[in-house]
KEKE-3310 file (N, C-alpha, C; in steps of 0.2 Angstrom, whole numbers, plus 5000, padded with zeros to 4 digits):
npx = (5678:5663:5648:5632:5615:5598:5581:5566:5548:5532:5517:5500:5486:5475:5482:5488:5484:5487:5500:5504:5506:5518:5527:5527:5532:5544:5551:5552:5561:5572:5588:5594:5593:5590:5579:5564:5558:5544:5539:5530:5517:5505:5499:5487:5486:5485:5491:5504:5508:5509:5518:5529:5531:5535:5548:5549:5544:5546:5545:5536:5547:5551:5553:5544:5528:5512:5499:5503:5503:5505:5515:5524:5529:5535:5545:5553:5559:5572:5574:5566:5573:5585:5581:5578:5590:5597:5610:5618:5622:5616:5599:5585:5570:5553:5537:5522:5512:5518:5524:5536:5544:5555:5574:5577:5585:5597:5600:5599:5611:5620:5619:5622:5636:5642:5645:5654:5661:5660:5653:5639:5623:5608:5597:5584:5568:5560:5545:5529:5522:5530:5539:5545:5539:5527:5521:5518:5508:5498:5494:5488:5499:5505:5514:5525:5529:5533:5544:5552:5554:5563:5575:5587:5583:5579:5563:5562:5568:5567:5553:5553:5549:5546:5543:5550:5567:5585:5595:5609:5614:5616:5614:5604:5593:5591:5588:5576:5567:5566:5561:5549:5541:5537:5531:5517:5503:5500:5496:5507:5517:5529:5536:5538:5547:5558:5562:5566:5577:5585:5589:5594:5604:5611:5625:5626:5615:5606:5597:5586:5579:5563:5555:5559:5561:5551:5537:5522:5505:5499:5508:5506:5496:5502:5510:5517:5515:5524:5524:5532:5534:5533:5523:5529:5539:5539:5540:5540:5537:5541:5542:5551:5560:5565:5555:5557:5550:5533:5522:5507:5499:5490:5485:5470:5464:5464:5471:5471:5461:5454:5449:5439:5441:5437:5446:5448:5457:5459:5449:5435:5441:5445:5453:5452:5453:5460:5463:5472:5467:5474:5470:5475:5473:5482:5492:5485:5482:5494:5497:5486:5488:5500:5496:5487:5496:5504:5495:5492:5504:5506:5496:5494:5501:5494:5482:5485:5490:5479:5475:5469:5452:5437:5425:5410:5394:5382)
npy = (5469:5460:5467:5470:5467:5472:5466:5474:5477:5484:5487:5491:5488:5484:5480:5469:5455:5456:5456:5443:5434:5439:5437:5423:5420:5426:5419:5407:5409:5414:5413:5402:5410:5423:5436:5443:5458:5466:5482:5490:5499:5502:5491:5479:5473:5459:5456:5461:5453:5441:5443:5445:5433:5426:5432:5443:5456:5473:5485:5501:5515:5525:5538:5541:5547:5539:5534:5541:5545:5531:5533:5542:5534:5524:5532:5533:5521:5517:5521:5512:5500:5503:5506:5493:5487:5481:5476:5482:5488:5492:5494:5484:5487:5481:5482:5479:5473:5465:5450:5438:5430:5424:5421:5432:5437:5433:5440:5453:5453:5452:5465:5474:5469:5474:5487:5488:5491:5504:5514:5524:5521:5520:5508:5505:5505:5512:5520:5514:5524:5533:5547:5560:5572:5566:5561:5572:5578:5570:5567:5576:5584:5595:5599:5592:5597:5610:5606:5602:5614:5620:5615:5609:5598:5588:5587:5577:5566:5549:5544:5537:5522:5517:5504:5493:5493:5495:5503:5512:5524:5534:5547:5550:5543:5549:5562:5559:5555:5566:5576:5570:5571:5584:5588:5592:5581:5572:5563:5549:5555:5551:5544:5554:5562:5554:5553:5566:5567:5557:5561:5574:5573:5560:5551:5540:5531:5518:5511:5498:5484:5485:5476:5464:5467:5474:5472:5479:5487:5490:5480:5469:5462:5456:5446:5430:5413:5399:5382:5368:5350:5349:5357:5367:5372:5385:5397:5414:5425:5440:5448:5438:5438:5432:5435:5443:5450:5453:5466:5470:5482:5496:5509:5517:5505:5497:5485:5478:5472:5478:5470:5466:5451:5435:5421:5404:5397:5386:5372:5380:5392:5408:5421:5438:5452:5464:5461:5460:5457:5451:5454:5446:5429:5417:5424:5429:5418:5413:5423:5419:5406:5407:5414:5404:5394:5400:5402:5389:5384:5392:5391:5388:5398:5409:5407:5406:5419:5427:5432:5425:5421:5414:5407:5414:5409:5415)
npz = (5524:5523:5516:5524:5524:5528:5528:5525:5527:5529:5538:5541:5552:5544:5533:5536:5533:5519:5519:5521:5510:5505:5515:5516:5502:5502:5511:5505:5495:5500:5508:5521:5537:5532:5535:5534:5540:5549:5549:5562:5557:5563:5568:5575:5592:5593:5581:5582:5592:5586:5576:5584:5590:5579:5577:5569:5571:5570:5581:5583:5584:5599:5596:5586:5584:5588:5576:5564:5547:5536:5526:5531:5541:5533:5527:5537:5540:5543:5556:5562:5561:5567:5580:5584:5585:5575:5564:5550:5534:5522:5517:5512:5505:5503:5497:5506:5497:5488:5479:5480:5467:5463:5464:5474:5485:5482:5470:5475:5483:5473:5467:5478:5481:5469:5472:5481:5498:5503:5495:5494:5488:5478:5472:5461:5453:5438:5439:5431:5427:5420:5417:5428:5424:5418:5429:5437:5428:5429:5442:5457:5464:5470:5481:5478:5466:5471:5478:5468:5461:5468:5465:5453:5446:5432:5424:5415:5419:5424:5434:5450:5457:5473:5479:5479:5483:5485:5497:5502:5512:5524:5526:5516:5521:5533:5529:5522:5531:5539:5530:5527:5538:5539:5527:5517:5516:5502:5486:5485:5493:5501:5491:5482:5489:5490:5477:5474:5483:5477:5465:5468:5478:5479:5473:5466:5457:5453:5441:5441:5432:5428:5423:5429:5443:5449:5444:5439:5439:5422:5417:5424:5418:5407:5412:5413:5418:5422:5424:5431:5433:5447:5460:5467:5458:5450:5437:5434:5420:5410:5395:5391:5401:5417:5431:5447:5457:5460:5460:5467:5462:5455:5444:5448:5449:5438:5435:5446:5460:5475:5490:5504:5514:5520:5527:5529:5543:5551:5556:5562:5564:5558:5547:5545:5533:5522:5504:5489:5473:5459:5442:5432:5430:5433:5440:5451:5457:5462:5472:5481:5483:5490:5501:5507:5510:5520:5530:5533:5538:5549:5558:5571:5579:5574:5580:5593:5596:5594:5582:5572:5573:5581:5570:5567:5564:5552)
capx = (5672:5657:5642:5626:5608:5592:5575:5560:5542:5528:5510:5495:5481:5471:5486:5491:5483:5490:5507:5506:5509:5525:5531:5528:5536:5551:5554:5553:5566:5578:5593:5594:5595:5588:5573:5560:5555:5538:5538:5523:5514:5498:5496:5483:5490:5486:5495:5510:5510:5510:5525:5534:5532:5539:5554:5549:5541:5550:5540:5537:5551:5548:5554:5539:5521:5507:5494:5505:5502:5510:5520:5528:5533:5539:5551:5557:5561:5579:5573:5563:5579:5590:5578:5578:5597:5600:5617:5617:5624:5611:5592:5581:5563:5548:5531:5518:5508:5522:5525:5543:5543:5562:5579:5577:5590:5603:5600:5601:5618:5624:5619:5626:5643:5645:5646:5659:5659:5660:5649:5632:5619:5601:5595:5577:5565:5556:5537:5526:5519:5534:5544:5543:5534:5521:5517:5515:5503:5493:5491:5488:5505:5508:5520:5531:5531:5536:5551:5556:5556:5569:5581:5589:5581:5575:5557:5562:5570:5562:5550:5555:5544:5549:5540:5556:5573:5590:5598:5614:5616:5613:5612:5598:5588:5590:5584:5570:5563:5565:5556:5542:5538:5535:5528:5509:5501:5498:5498:5514:5522:5535:5540:5540:5553:5564:5564:5570:5584:5589:5592:5598:5609:5614:5629:5625:5608:5606:5590:5584:5575:5556:5552:5562:5562:5545:5531:5516:5501:5497:5512:5503:5491:5506:5515:5516:5517:5527:5525:5535:5530:5532:5519:5533:5543:5536:5544:5536:5541:5539:5546:5556:5564:5563:5553:5559:5545:5527:5519:5500:5496:5488:5482:5463:5461:5463:5473:5470:5455:5455:5443:5439:5440:5438:5449:5448:5464:5459:5442:5432:5444:5446:5456:5449:5457:5460:5467:5472:5466:5476:5465:5478:5471:5488:5496:5481:5482:5500:5495:5481:5491:5505:5492:5485:5502:5506:5490:5492:5510:5507:5489:5494:5503:5489:5476:5487:5490:5472:5474:5463:5446:5432:5420:5403:5390:5377)
capy = (5467:5459:5471:5467:5471:5471:5466:5477:5479:5488:5485:5493:5483:5482:5477:5463:5449:5457:5455:5436:5430:5442:5434:5416:5419:5428:5414:5401:5411:5417:5408:5402:5416:5429:5437:5449:5461:5470:5488:5492:5505:5503:5484:5477:5470:5452:5455:5462:5447:5435:5444:5445:5426:5424:5435:5447:5462:5479:5490:5508:5518:5530:5545:5542:5547:5534:5537:5545:5542:5526:5535:5545:5528:5521:5536:5532:5514:5516:5522:5505:5495:5505:5505:5486:5485:5477:5478:5482:5494:5493:5492:5482:5488:5477:5484:5473:5470:5462:5443:5436:5424:5421:5421:5439:5439:5432:5446:5459:5453:5454:5472:5477:5468:5477:5494:5488:5492:5511:5518:5525:5521:5518:5504:5506:5504:5517:5518:5513:5531:5537:5552:5565:5576:5563:5560:5579:5580:5565:5567:5582:5583:5602:5600:5589:5602:5615:5604:5602:5620:5623:5611:5609:5591:5588:5583:5572:5560:5543:5544:5531:5518:5514:5498:5488:5496:5494:5510:5513:5531:5536:5554:5550:5540:5555:5568:5557:5554:5573:5579:5566:5573:5591:5589:5592:5575:5572:5557:5547:5560:5548:5542:5560:5565:5550:5555:5572:5565:5552:5565:5580:5571:5554:5551:5533:5529:5512:5509:5491:5482:5485:5469:5459:5468:5477:5472:5482:5491:5486:5475:5463:5458:5452:5441:5423:5408:5393:5377:5361:5344:5350:5363:5373:5374:5390:5403:5420:5429:5446:5450:5433:5439:5429:5440:5442:5453:5455:5471:5470:5488:5498:5516:5517:5498:5494:5478:5475:5474:5478:5468:5463:5444:5431:5415:5399:5395:5379:5371:5384:5398:5412:5427:5443:5458:5466:5457:5463:5452:5453:5452:5440:5423:5413:5428:5430:5411:5413:5426:5416:5400:5409:5415:5398:5390:5403:5401:5382:5383:5396:5391:5388:5404:5414:5406:5408:5426:5430:5435:5420:5421:5409:5408:5415:5407:5420)
capz = (5527:5519:5517:5527:5522:5532:5523:5528:5524:5534:5538:5546:5554:5538:5528:5539:5529:5513:5520:5522:5504:5504:5520:5513:5496:5503:5515:5500:5490:5504:5511:5529:5541:5530:5538:5532:5546:5547:5553:5564:5555:5566:5568:5581:5597:5591:5575:5584:5596:5581:5573:5589:5591:5573:5577:5563:5572:5572:5585:5582:5589:5603:5593:5581:5587:5585:5572:5558:5540:5534:5522:5536:5544:5528:5526:5544:5541:5546:5563:5565:5561:5572:5586:5586:5586:5569:5561:5543:5530:5517:5518:5506:5506:5499:5499:5508:5492:5483:5480:5478:5463:5460:5469:5475:5489:5478:5465:5479:5485:5467:5466:5483:5480:5464:5474:5486:5505:5505:5491:5494:5481:5478:5467:5461:5447:5436:5439:5425:5425:5416:5419:5433:5421:5417:5436:5438:5424:5430:5449:5461:5468:5471:5486:5475:5461:5474:5480:5462:5459:5472:5463:5446:5443:5426:5424:5410:5423:5426:5440:5453:5462:5479:5482:5480:5482:5490:5498:5507:5513:5531:5525:5513:5526:5538:5525:5520:5537:5542:5526:5527:5544:5538:5521:5517:5513:5495:5483:5485:5495:5503:5485:5479:5492:5488:5470:5474:5486:5473:5459:5470:5483:5478:5467:5463:5456:5449:5438:5440:5427:5431:5420:5433:5450:5451:5439:5442:5434:5416:5415:5427:5413:5402:5415:5411:5424:5419:5430:5429:5436:5454:5461:5469:5453:5446:5435:5431:5415:5407:5390:5391:5407:5424:5436:5454:5462:5457:5464:5465:5463:5448:5444:5447:5450:5431:5434:5453:5464:5482:5492:5510:5513:5526:5525:5535:5545:5553:5558:5567:5565:5551:5547:5541:5531:5515:5500:5482:5468:5452:5437:5428:5434:5436:5445:5457:5460:5465:5478:5485:5486:5495:5507:5510:5513:5526:5535:5535:5542:5555:5561:5579:5581:5572:5585:5600:5596:5593:5575:5569:5577:5580:5565:5570:5558:5552)
cpx = (5666:5651:5636:5620:5603:5586:5569:5554:5538:5521:5506:5490:5477:5475:5489:5490:5486:5497:5509:5509:5516:5529:5532:5533:5543:5554:5556:5559:5572:5582:5592:5596:5593:5581:5570:5556:5549:5538:5531:5521:5507:5495:5492:5488:5490:5491:5503:5513:5512:5517:5531:5536:5536:5546:5555:5546:5547:5545:5541:5542:5548:5548:5548:5532:5517:5502:5496:5503:5507:5516:5526:5532:5537:5546:5556:5559:5568:5579:5571:5569:5584:5588:5579:5585:5600:5606:5617:5621:5620:5604:5589:5574:5559:5542:5527:5513:5512:5522:5532:5542:5550:5567:5581:5584:5597:5605:5602:5608:5622:5625:5623:5634:5646:5647:5652:5656:5657:5656:5642:5629:5612:5599:5587:5574:5561:5549:5535:5523:5523:5539:5541:5537:5527:5517:5514:5509:5497:5490:5492:5493:5509:5514:5526:5533:5535:5543:5555:5559:5562:5576:5582:5587:5577:5569:5557:5565:5565:5559:5551:5550:5548:5546:5545:5562:5579:5594:5603:5616:5612:5611:5605:5592:5586:5586:5577:5565:5561:5560:5549:5538:5535:5531:5520:5508:5498:5499:5505:5519:5529:5540:5542:5547:5559:5566:5568:5577:5588:5592:5596:5604:5614:5619:5628:5618:5608:5599:5589:5579:5568:5553:5554:5560:5555:5539:5525:5511:5499:5502:5510:5499:5496:5511:5512:5519:5519:5528:5527:5531:5528:5528:5523:5538:5540:5540:5539:5540:5537:5544:5552:5561:5561:5561:5555:5553:5539:5524:5512:5497:5495:5485:5474:5460:5461:5466:5473:5464:5456:5449:5444:5438:5440:5440:5449:5456:5464:5451:5440:5435:5445:5450:5453:5454:5456:5465:5467:5472:5468:5472:5468:5477:5477:5492:5492:5481:5488:5500:5491:5484:5497:5502:5490:5490:5504:5501:5490:5498:5510:5500:5489:5496:5498:5483:5479:5488:5484:5471:5469:5458:5441:5427:5413:5398:5384:5379)
cpy = (5466:5464:5467:5471:5468:5471:5469:5477:5482:5486:5489:5487:5480:5479:5471:5457:5450:5456:5447:5433:5433:5438:5426:5416:5422:5423:5408:5403:5413:5411:5408:5407:5422:5430:5444:5452:5465:5476:5489:5499:5507:5496:5484:5474:5462:5451:5456:5456:5442:5437:5444:5437:5423:5427:5440:5454:5468:5484:5497:5511:5524:5537:5546:5542:5541:5538:5541:5541:5537:5528:5539:5539:5525:5525:5536:5525:5513:5517:5515:5500:5497:5504:5498:5483:5481:5480:5477:5488:5496:5491:5490:5483:5484:5479:5478:5470:5467:5454:5442:5430:5421:5422:5428:5441:5438:5438:5452:5459:5454:5461:5475:5475:5472:5484:5494:5490:5499:5516:5518:5525:5519:5514:5503:5506:5511:5515:5518:5520:5535:5541:5556:5570:5573:5562:5567:5581:5575:5565:5574:5582:5590:5603:5597:5594:5608:5613:5604:5609:5623:5619:5612:5602:5592:5584:5578:5565:5555:5544:5537:5528:5515:5509:5493:5492:5494:5501:5509:5520:5533:5543:5554:5548:5546:5560:5566:5557:5561:5576:5576:5569:5580:5592:5588:5585:5576:5565:5555:5551:5557:5546:5548:5563:5561:5551:5561:5571:5561:5556:5571:5578:5565:5554:5545:5531:5524:5510:5502:5490:5481:5478:5463:5461:5471:5478:5474:5485:5487:5480:5468:5459:5454:5447:5434:5418:5402:5388:5371:5356:5346:5357:5369:5376:5378:5395:5408:5424:5435:5448:5445:5434:5435:5435:5438:5444:5455:5460:5472:5477:5491:5505:5514:5510:5495:5487:5474:5477:5474:5476:5465:5455:5441:5424:5410:5398:5388:5378:5375:5391:5402:5418:5432:5449:5460:5462:5461:5457:5454:5450:5446:5434:5419:5417:5428:5423:5410:5417:5422:5409:5401:5410:5409:5394:5393:5402:5394:5381:5386:5396:5392:5394:5409:5413:5408:5416:5430:5433:5431:5420:5416:5411:5408:5414:5413:5427)
cpz = (5523:5521:5520:5525:5527:5527:5527:5524:5530:5533:5543:5548:5548:5533:5530:5534:5522:5513:5520:5516:5503:5509:5518:5507:5497:5507:5510:5496:5494:5506:5518:5532:5539:5532:5535:5538:5544:5552:5555:5562:5558:5566:5575:5586:5595:5586:5577:5588:5592:5578:5578:5590:5585:5573:5572:5565:5573:5575:5583:5587:5593:5600:5588:5584:5584:5580:5566:5552:5539:5530:5526:5540:5539:5527:5532:5545:5544:5553:5566:5566:5566:5579:5589:5586:5581:5566:5554:5540:5524:5519:5511:5508:5501:5501:5501:5503:5487:5484:5477:5474:5460:5466:5470:5479:5486:5473:5469:5481:5479:5466:5472:5483:5474:5466:5479:5493:5507:5501:5492:5488:5483:5471:5467:5454:5445:5437:5432:5422:5421:5419:5425:5430:5420:5424:5438:5434:5426:5437:5452:5466:5469:5475:5482:5469:5465:5476:5474:5460:5462:5470:5455:5442:5437:5426:5419:5413:5424:5433:5444:5458:5467:5483:5483:5478:5487:5491:5504:5507:5519:5530:5521:5517:5531:5535:5524:5526:5539:5537:5526:5533:5543:5532:5521:5513:5506:5492:5482:5488:5498:5497:5482:5482:5490:5481:5470:5477:5481:5467:5462:5474:5481:5472:5463:5463:5451:5447:5437:5435:5429:5428:5425:5441:5453:5446:5442:5437:5428:5414:5419:5423:5408:5405:5413:5417:5420:5425:5427:5433:5444:5455:5463:5464:5448:5444:5432:5426:5412:5401:5390:5396:5413:5429:5443:5459:5457:5462:5462:5467:5455:5449:5443:5446:5443:5430:5441:5457:5471:5486:5500:5509:5520:5524:5531:5536:5547:5555:5564:5568:5558:5553:5543:5539:5524:5511:5493:5477:5461:5447:5433:5432:5437:5441:5452:5461:5464:5472:5483:5488:5491:5502:5511:5513:5520:5531:5538:5540:5548:5559:5568:5582:5580:5577:5591:5601:5596:5586:5571:5575:5576:5574:5568:5564:5558:5553)
residu = (MET:ALA:SER:GLN:CYS:VAL:TYR:LEU:THR:GLY:ALA:THR:GLU:SER:TYR:PHE:LEU:LEU:THR:LEU:PRO:LEU:LEU:GLU:SER:PHE:ALA:GLN:HIS:ALA:LYS:PRO:GLY:GLU:ILE:LEU:TYR:VAL:CYS:ASP:PHE:GLY:LEU:SER:GLU:PRO:GLN:LYS:LYS:PHE:LEU:GLU:LEU:LYS:GLY:GLN:LEU:LEU:PRO:ARG:PRO:PRO:ALA:LEU:ALA:PRO:GLY:LEU:HIS:PRO:TYR:ARG:TYR:LYS:ALA:SER:MET:ASN:LEU:PHE:ALA:GLN:ASN:HIS:GLY:LEU:GLN:TYR:ASP:SER:VAL:VAL:TRP:ILE:ASP:SER:ASP:CYS:LEU:VAL:VAL:GLY:PRO:LEU:THR:GLN:ALA:ILE:HIS:HIS:VAL:ILE:ASP:SER:TYR:GLY:ASP:ASN:ARG:ASP:PHE:LEU:ALA:ILE:CYS:GLN:ASP:MET:GLY:GLY:SER:ILE:ALA:ASP:ILE:ILE:GLN:THR:LEU:PRO:VAL:ALA:PRO:PHE:VAL:GLU:MET:LEU:GLU:ARG:THR:SER:ILE:SER:ARG:ASP:ASN:PRO:TYR:LEU:ASN:CYS:ALA:VAL:PHE:ILE:LEU:ARG:SER:PRO:LYS:THR:PHE:LYS:ASP:TRP:GLN:GLU:ARG:ALA:MET:ASP:ILE:LYS:GLU:HIS:PRO:LEU:PHE:GLU:GLN:ASN:ILE:LEU:ASN:VAL:LEU:ALA:TYR:GLU:ASP:LEU:LYS:GLU:LEU:HIS:LEU:LEU:ASP:ARG:ASP:VAL:TRP:ASN:VAL:HIS:ASP:LEU:ASP:LEU:ASP:ARG:LEU:GLN:VAL:HIS:GLN:ASP:GLN:SER:PRO:GLU:ASP:VAL:THR:VAL:THR:LEU:ASN:ASN:LYS:GLU:VAL:LEU:VAL:VAL:HIS:ALA:THR:SER:TYR:ALA:GLY:ARG:THR:VAL:ALA:PHE:ARG:PRO:ILE:GLN:LEU:PRO:VAL:THR:GLN:GLY:TYR:VAL:ILE:GLN:GLY:LEU:ILE:ARG:LEU:VAL:ASN:ASN:PRO:PRO:ILE:ARG:ASN:LEU:PHE:LEU:THR:ALA:THR:THR:TRP:TYR:LEU:VAL:LYS:ASN:LYS:ASN:GLU:LEU:ILE:ALA:SER:GLY:VAL:ALA:VAL:ARG:PHE:ALA:SER:GLY)
# end
């Protein structure tokens, strides 16, 4: 039996606009029938209505209380998919501040197929921050340190970044969700829990190439964009490798700026929200272009759902 995967991201009300370039770029590079679902981490009613119209909303499951920290919802992503009745054996997660710039789903199926139908695994990238020890020295993560002290996990292990990953393990999903509900909030706490589970419980850990699967932080400045005659024919490279996912995040804003923005949808209507502006101009333009295309293609639904609002001069 061929394996099935489900593609997930998540958003709050303030992150909705940030998600649109991801939705546009995923659709451009996906095969027919492949859908990126959006988990409701605290969306507004108009935003939920819009995503429901698009067939991409995963409502908050009744088992999860409203108003939780988005990291607690993220660690519960499996509940969102199960509550919606989706059929799958592997979950592919992509953070909402990412942009797909290559044949991502094709590469994902290649990874999944390499493990067969019955082996649990996690395929994920190392964070640019370095090792677990490096993260502990950089950030105030005392609860993470306490978790590590109860294990034999080496702090020399690569610290894993869970912005983009493939996971097949019902036990890991269950443990991740349960631990995330109890832990004291601290920087990157859902990611820290997944690091512990990856090294403590999972037998198969597949380190993906960060230059390809999850380019973020200082590496964003080194990305190159190559464009042929057609505007759609764009390739992004890093270290002579073709990139699949660009992740617009950085420590202390050193390569990405976080800004409120108001964008026109059609005459008389605008959409407001937060956006991440990558310092690297060609990469920033790719994010803005994907956002613009999404607004143009979906303007009627955005207006009908109330996401796009009338422009008020002054």
